[in-house]
C-alpha positions as CSV (number, residue, x, y, z in Angstrom):
1,M,-5.9,-20.4,-75.8
2,E,-6.6,-17.5,-73.6
3,A,-5.7,-13.9,-74.7
4,K,-1.6,-13.8,-73.5
5,K,-0.4,-10.2,-73.7
6,S,-1.4,-7.2,-75.7
7,L,0.8,-6.4,-79.0
8,K,1.3,-2.9,-77.3
9,A,2.9,-5.0,-74.4
10,V,5.0,-7.1,-76.4
11,A,6.0,-5.7,-79.5
12,A,9.3,-4.5,-78.1
13,C,10.7,-7.4,-76.9
14,A,9.3,-10.3,-78.6
15,L,8.7,-9.1,-81.6
16,S,11.8,-7.0,-81.8
17,V,14.1,-7.1,-85.3
18,A,16.3,-4.7,-87.2
19,M,14.9,-3.5,-90.5
20,L,12.8,-6.7,-90.8
21,F,9.1,-6.7,-90.9
22,A,6.2,-8.5,-90.1
23,G,5.1,-10.9,-93.0
24,A,8.3,-10.4,-94.8
25,A,8.4,-13.8,-95.8
26,C,5.7,-13.3,-98.0
27,G,4.7,-14.8,-101.4
28,T,1.3,-14.2,-103.2
29,S,-1.0,-17.2,-104.4
30,D,0.1,-16.1,-107.9
31,G,3.7,-16.5,-107.4
32,S,4.4,-12.2,-107.7
33,D,8.1,-11.6,-107.6
34,D,7.4,-8.8,-105.5
35,A,6.2,-11.0,-102.6
36,A,9.2,-12.9,-102.8
37,S,11.5,-10.2,-103.0
38,S,10.3,-9.5,-99.3
39,D,11.7,-12.6,-97.4
40,S,13.1,-12.1,-94.2
41,G,12.8,-14.0,-91.7
42,S,10.5,-12.3,-89.0
43,K,10.2,-13.4,-85.6
44,S,6.4,-11.8,-85.8
45,S,5.1,-15.3,-86.1
46,E,5.4,-16.0,-82.4
47,L,2.2,-14.3,-82.3
48,T,0.3,-17.2,-83.8
49,G,-3.3,-16.1,-82.9
50,Y,-5.9,-16.4,-80.8
51,D,-8.0,-19.7,-80.6
52,V,-11.2,-19.8,-82.0
53,S,-12.0,-23.6,-82.1
54,S,-14.4,-23.2,-79.4
55,V,-16.9,-21.1,-81.2
56,R,-19.8,-23.3,-82.3
57,K,-21.7,-23.4,-85.5
58,D,-25.3,-21.7,-85.5
59,D,-27.4,-23.2,-87.2
60,D,-29.9,-20.5,-87.9
61,I,-27.0,-18.3,-89.2
62,A,-25.3,-21.1,-91.2
63,K,-28.6,-21.7,-93.2
64,L,-28.2,-18.2,-94.7
65,L,-25.4,-19.4,-96.7
66,P,-25.7,-19.0,-100.7
67,D,-25.1,-22.7,-101.9
68,Y,-21.9,-21.7,-103.9
69,V,-20.3,-20.8,-100.4
70,T,-21.5,-24.1,-98.7
71,K,-20.8,-26.5,-101.7
72,D,-17.4,-27.3,-100.9
73,G,-17.4,-27.1,-97.0
74,K,-15.2,-24.3,-96.9
75,L,-14.9,-20.3,-96.5
76,T,-12.2,-19.3,-98.9
77,I,-11.2,-15.8,-98.0
78,G,-8.9,-13.7,-100.1
79,M,-6.5,-11.4,-98.2
80,D,-3.0,-9.9,-98.8
81,T,-1.0,-11.1,-96.2
82,S,1.5,-8.2,-95.8
83,Y,-0.3,-6.2,-93.4
84,A,0.3,-6.7,-90.1
85,P,-0.9,-7.1,-87.6
86,A,-4.1,-7.4,-89.7
87,E,-3.0,-10.4,-91.8
88,F,0.5,-11.3,-92.4
89,L,2.2,-14.7,-93.2
90,A,4.2,-16.9,-89.6
91,E,7.2,-18.0,-89.7
92,D,6.8,-20.6,-92.4
93,G,6.3,-18.2,-95.2
94,K,3.2,-20.1,-95.9
95,T,0.4,-19.7,-93.0
96,P,-1.4,-16.7,-92.7
97,V,-2.1,-15.2,-89.0
98,G,-3.0,-11.5,-87.4
99,F,-6.7,-10.4,-86.1
100,D,-8.2,-10.2,-89.6
101,V,-7.4,-14.2,-89.8
102,D,-8.6,-14.9,-86.3
103,I,-11.5,-13.1,-87.1
104,A,-12.1,-15.0,-90.6
105,K,-11.4,-18.3,-88.6
106,A,-14.2,-17.7,-86.3
107,L,-16.4,-16.6,-88.9
108,A,-15.9,-19.8,-90.5
109,Q,-17.2,-21.6,-87.0
110,V,-20.3,-20.2,-86.7
111,F,-21.0,-21.1,-90.0
112,G,-19.8,-24.6,-89.6
113,L,-17.1,-24.4,-92.7
114,E,-13.3,-25.0,-92.6
115,A,-11.2,-21.4,-92.7
116,D,-9.4,-21.4,-96.2
117,P,-7.5,-17.9,-96.2
118,E,-5.6,-17.4,-99.1
119,T,-2.9,-14.9,-99.8
120,A,-3.1,-12.9,-102.8
121,N,-1.9,-9.0,-103.7
122,F,-4.2,-6.3,-102.3
123,D,-5.8,-4.9,-105.5
124,S,-6.8,-8.3,-107.1
125,I,-9.1,-9.1,-104.4
126,I,-12.0,-7.3,-104.9
127,P,-12.3,-8.7,-108.4
128,S,-12.3,-12.0,-107.4
129,V,-14.7,-11.9,-104.5
130,G,-18.0,-14.4,-106.0
131,S,-15.5,-16.0,-107.8
132,K,-12.4,-16.8,-106.7
133,Y,-12.7,-15.9,-102.8
134,D,-15.9,-16.1,-101.2
135,I,-15.3,-12.7,-98.9
136,G,-12.5,-10.5,-98.8
137,I,-11.0,-9.4,-96.0
138,S,-7.8,-7.1,-96.0
139,S,-8.1,-3.9,-94.3
140,F,-10.5,-2.9,-96.8
141,T,-11.4,0.4,-95.5
142,V,-15.3,1.3,-96.6
143,T,-15.2,3.8,-99.3
144,K,-18.7,5.3,-101.5
145,E,-16.1,4.0,-104.9
146,R,-15.7,0.9,-103.4
147,L,-19.0,0.3,-102.5
148,E,-20.1,0.7,-106.5
149,A,-17.8,-2.7,-107.0
150,V,-19.2,-5.1,-103.7
151,D,-20.4,-4.8,-101.0
152,F,-19.3,-4.6,-97.4
153,V,-20.0,-5.8,-93.8
154,S,-18.3,-3.7,-91.3
155,H,-16.2,-5.2,-88.4
156,F,-13.2,-2.6,-87.4
157,D,-12.8,0.7,-87.3
158,A,-9.0,2.4,-88.2
159,G,-7.3,5.7,-88.9
160,S,-4.5,6.4,-91.1
161,A,-1.1,7.5,-89.8
162,W,2.0,9.0,-91.1
163,A,5.7,7.3,-90.0
164,V,9.2,8.7,-90.6
165,K,12.4,8.0,-89.4
166,K,12.8,8.6,-85.8
167,G,13.7,12.0,-84.7
168,N,11.9,13.1,-88.1
169,P,15.6,14.3,-89.8
170,N,14.0,15.5,-93.1
171,K,11.4,17.7,-90.9
172,I,8.8,16.2,-92.8
173,D,5.4,18.3,-92.2
174,T,2.3,16.5,-93.5
175,S,0.6,20.0,-94.3
176,D,3.3,20.4,-96.8
177,L,4.5,17.5,-98.6
178,C,5.4,19.0,-101.8
179,G,8.9,18.1,-102.8
180,K,9.0,15.2,-100.4
181,K,8.8,11.3,-101.6
182,V,5.3,9.3,-99.9
183,A,5.4,5.4,-99.7
184,V,2.0,3.8,-100.0
185,Q,0.5,0.5,-100.5
186,T,-0.7,0.1,-103.8
187,A,-4.7,0.2,-104.3
188,T,-5.4,1.5,-100.1
189,M,-7.0,4.9,-99.8
190,Q,-4.1,6.1,-98.9
191,E,-2.7,6.0,-102.2
192,T,-5.6,8.0,-103.6
193,E,-5.0,10.6,-100.7
194,A,-1.3,10.8,-101.4
195,N,-2.1,11.1,-105.4
196,K,-4.5,14.0,-104.8
197,I,-1.9,15.9,-102.6
198,A,0.3,15.2,-105.7
199,K,-1.6,16.4,-108.0
200,Q,-2.4,19.9,-106.2
201,C,1.2,20.6,-105.5
202,E,1.5,20.2,-109.1
203,A,-1.5,22.4,-109.7
204,D,-0.3,25.1,-106.9
205,G,3.1,25.1,-109.1
206,K,5.1,23.7,-106.3
207,D,8.0,21.2,-106.1
208,K,7.0,17.4,-107.2
209,L,5.3,15.0,-104.7
210,E,6.8,11.9,-105.4
211,V,4.4,8.8,-104.5
212,I,6.0,5.7,-104.5
213,S,3.6,2.7,-104.5
214,S,4.2,-0.7,-103.5
215,K,2.4,-3.8,-103.5
216,L,3.3,-4.8,-100.2
217,Q,3.0,-2.8,-97.0
218,T,6.2,-4.6,-95.6
219,D,8.3,-3.0,-98.8
220,V,6.4,0.0,-98.3
221,T,8.0,0.2,-94.5
222,T,11.1,-0.6,-95.8
223,N,11.4,2.5,-98.1
224,V,11.2,4.8,-95.3
225,V,13.6,2.7,-93.0
226,T,16.4,2.8,-96.2
227,G,16.0,6.3,-97.3
228,K,13.9,5.8,-100.7
229,A,11.2,7.5,-99.5
230,D,10.7,10.3,-96.4
231,V,7.3,9.2,-94.9
232,F,4.9,6.3,-95.3
233,Y,1.1,6.7,-95.1
234,A,-1.1,3.6,-94.1
235,D,-4.0,2.0,-91.4
236,S,-3.3,3.2,-88.3
237,P,-2.5,-0.3,-86.9
238,V,-0.5,-1.2,-89.7
239,A,1.6,2.1,-89.1
240,G,2.0,1.4,-85.1
241,Y,3.1,-2.5,-85.5
242,A,5.6,-1.3,-88.6
243,I,7.0,1.1,-86.4
244,A,7.3,-1.5,-83.4
245,Q,8.8,-4.0,-85.8
246,T,11.9,-1.8,-86.7
247,D,13.7,-1.5,-83.4
248,G,13.0,2.4,-82.8
249,Q,14.1,3.5,-86.6
250,L,10.6,4.7,-87.1
251,E,8.2,6.8,-85.1
252,M,4.5,7.8,-85.7
253,L,4.2,11.3,-87.4
254,G,1.1,13.5,-85.6
255,K,-1.7,12.0,-84.5
256,V,-4.4,9.4,-86.0
257,E,-6.7,10.5,-88.8
258,G,-9.9,10.1,-90.4
259,V,-10.9,7.0,-88.6
260,A,-13.5,4.9,-90.6
261,P,-15.0,1.7,-90.8
262,E,-12.8,-1.1,-92.4
263,G,-15.4,-4.2,-93.9
264,I,-15.7,-7.6,-95.0
265,V,-15.7,-7.6,-99.1
266,I,-19.0,-9.7,-100.4
267,K,-20.1,-9.9,-103.9
268,K,-22.0,-7.1,-104.9
269,G,-25.8,-7.6,-104.5
270,D,-25.7,-10.9,-102.7
271,S,-27.6,-10.0,-100.2
272,Q,-28.4,-13.6,-98.7
273,M,-24.2,-13.3,-98.0
274,D,-24.6,-9.9,-96.7
275,E,-26.9,-11.4,-94.0
276,A,-25.2,-14.2,-93.4
277,V,-22.0,-12.6,-92.8
278,Q,-23.2,-9.3,-90.7
279,K,-25.3,-11.6,-88.4
280,A,-21.9,-13.7,-87.9
281,V,-19.8,-11.0,-87.1
282,Q,-22.5,-9.9,-84.6
283,K,-22.4,-12.7,-83.0
284,L,-19.2,-12.8,-82.7
285,I,-19.4,-9.1,-80.6
286,D,-21.9,-10.2,-78.4
287,D,-20.4,-13.3,-77.1
288,G,-17.0,-12.1,-76.6
289,T,-14.8,-14.0,-79.1
290,Y,-14.5,-10.5,-81.2
291,L,-13.1,-8.4,-78.5
292,K,-10.6,-11.4,-77.0
293,I,-9.4,-11.2,-80.9
294,L,-8.5,-8.1,-81.0
295,K,-7.0,-7.6,-77.3
296,Y,-4.9,-10.6,-78.3
297,W,-3.0,-8.3,-80.9
298,G,-3.6,-5.2,-79.2
299,V,-6.0,-3.4,-81.2
300,E,-9.1,-3.4,-79.3
301,D,-9.2,0.7,-79.8
302,G,-10.6,-0.3,-83.3
303,A,-13.5,-2.6,-81.6
304,I,-17.1,-1.4,-83.5
305,E,-20.4,-2.4,-81.0
306,T,-22.5,-3.0,-83.8
307,S,-21.7,-4.6,-87.5
308,E,-23.4,-3.0,-90.2
309,I,-24.2,-4.0,-94.4
310,N,-23.0,-1.1,-96.8
311,T,-22.7,1.9,-94.6
312,P,-20.4,4.0,-96.4
313,G,-17.3,5.5,-94.1
314,A,-14.5,7.2,-96.2
315,E,-15.2,9.0,-99.0
């Protein structure tokens, strides 16, 4: 499939919905009530993904894979499918789509395996890599803290962005958030940063900053649209996509900040898997498949030229 129009070009028309968000028909593999509560019938599944079926197996890379990955013929990937346009659910409420999903499928093609993306809550993925999942791909920013628990292979660059109601009616100033309500997704670096700001407000004797954490990004976005929160903080491509999905009800506040690498999660110390995934990502970069996937979703600004193992990004 040719890389149609980019998401930037089509978001306003093909994906416009009023107060309904990408991936909102989300469930989780463990039957989470949080996911079920976000059912919305979004039209986001009109972008079904870039066709990676032409990607061929690379025998030299495939033979690097550990036996625990290849024994069932599948590459099992844990991902939180509430985070459009990286990973979200199609109209059927079951099928993962997004640029991370397409990258995962392309990796599986290089390995000669069947891609098996599985929906999970974001905070459950890292602890499950190496047991339940072969890898995790879910917009994970590479941080020193996470590197203590798992290995990473970089595959994308993203920053963080703030979003408020159109016109910023509550006059939110990100340099002084004390007394405000900030919506974030659970276990993200944005949640960590919001909690740091909240502690500083308390230490300075200022009004309390309330951090409203939700397991699903769709709920984070909804909290701002409905007025439950004043502002949300998320990865920059996710924030931009969510804004496009709200039919003009939200806008970005300020500029994208803190650009850092995102990575594919691998079991800690599994150097064999690290090398296989790094070489596969680099192959997709070098043959052009990677950039075509990102252009399809309109997120090519986050493209990298070199995939690296365990390179720390954000603190």
